[in-house]
C-alpha positions, 0 to 999 in steps of 0.5 A: 290242656289243648289236647285234653279239652277236645278229648273230654268234650268228645267223650262227654258229648258222645256219652250224653247224646248216646245216653238219651238214645239208649234210654229211648230204645231200652224203654221199648225193648223193656216193654216188649220183654215184660209184655210179651216175652224176652225172647223176641225182645232180645232177638230183635235187639240183637239183630239190630245191633248186628246191622249197626255193627255192619254199617260201622264196619262198612262205612267207618273206614271210608272216612279215612279216604275223605280229605280232612277239611272236607270232612270237617266242613260236612260233619260240621254242617250236619252237626249244626243241623242235628244239634239245632234240632235237639235245641229247638225241641228242648227250648220248646219243651222248656217254655211249655210249647211242646210236652216233655217226653215221659218214658213211663208214658211211652212204656205204658203206650208200648205195652198197651199196643203189644197187649192188643196184638197178643191174640195175633198169631204173629204176636212174637214176630211183631214184638221182635220187630218193635224191638228191632226198629227201636234199637236200629233207629236209635242206634243209627243216631248213636252211630251218627253222634259217634262219627260226627263228634269224633270223626273230624278230629280223629277221635272216633275211638274216644267218641265210641268209648263215650257211647259204650259207657252210656250203653253200659250205664243204661243197661246197669240201671235198667237191670237194677230197677227193671222199669223205664228210666222215668227219672232221667231228665231227658229234656235237660240232657237233650238241651246240653247235647244240643248245645254241645253238638251245635258248638262242635258244628260251628267249630268244625265248619269254621275249620273246614273253611279255613278259619283260624280260631283264637286259642285253637281248641279252647275256642270250643268253650267260648263257642259253647258259652255263646250258644248257651247264652243265646239259647237261654235268651231265646227261652226268656224271650219266648216265655215273655211272649206267652200270655200270662195266666189269669187263674186266681184273678178276681 
């Protein structure tokens, strides 16, 4: 049980985090393909994937040279920062302070921009650059998620499988519906991933400084529960602070 728990949590966190990033990249690549042509969209995406693969090949083996406790501490702190960034956005969206991300609106905005560039001689080049930037930027976040959730405990392979599964699922859904994945509850996904990454970060930062967690890896579940309760408490507190609507009051 203690061996299975970190593997499942690693795969799940990697899958959910990567799923969100792949959806965002897919939306822009799809906009390029539909509005301009698939050639620059696929070329831009392919070049970005090649760059990402090179980064993994170059920097991946360097992790083995770092002492495990140092790696756990550094990755743990980064995970806390990264996870809390996602949590902050998800919480603010939950209380209505920040607007929910709309993939359909993002798709429409990108297609409008590409249509305005259609008379430019560099239209294909600009379309390819848009696809390249989308895949590269979101892909870098995926690489970070894979390394972060898998590197500290030597579970990078399982984290990579989670990311690969997310990529395959998004591509299959995208090919079937051929439209932005507007029905994906992205804010919910980001909220869950933020909880998981923050929990991982707290756990690994503790291990990096020599903490002896009660229950070993099972402590992750307790940490996750505490972070979840605190997050919901913050959401409730922020909602109470919002002025009550007077609409409909005589």
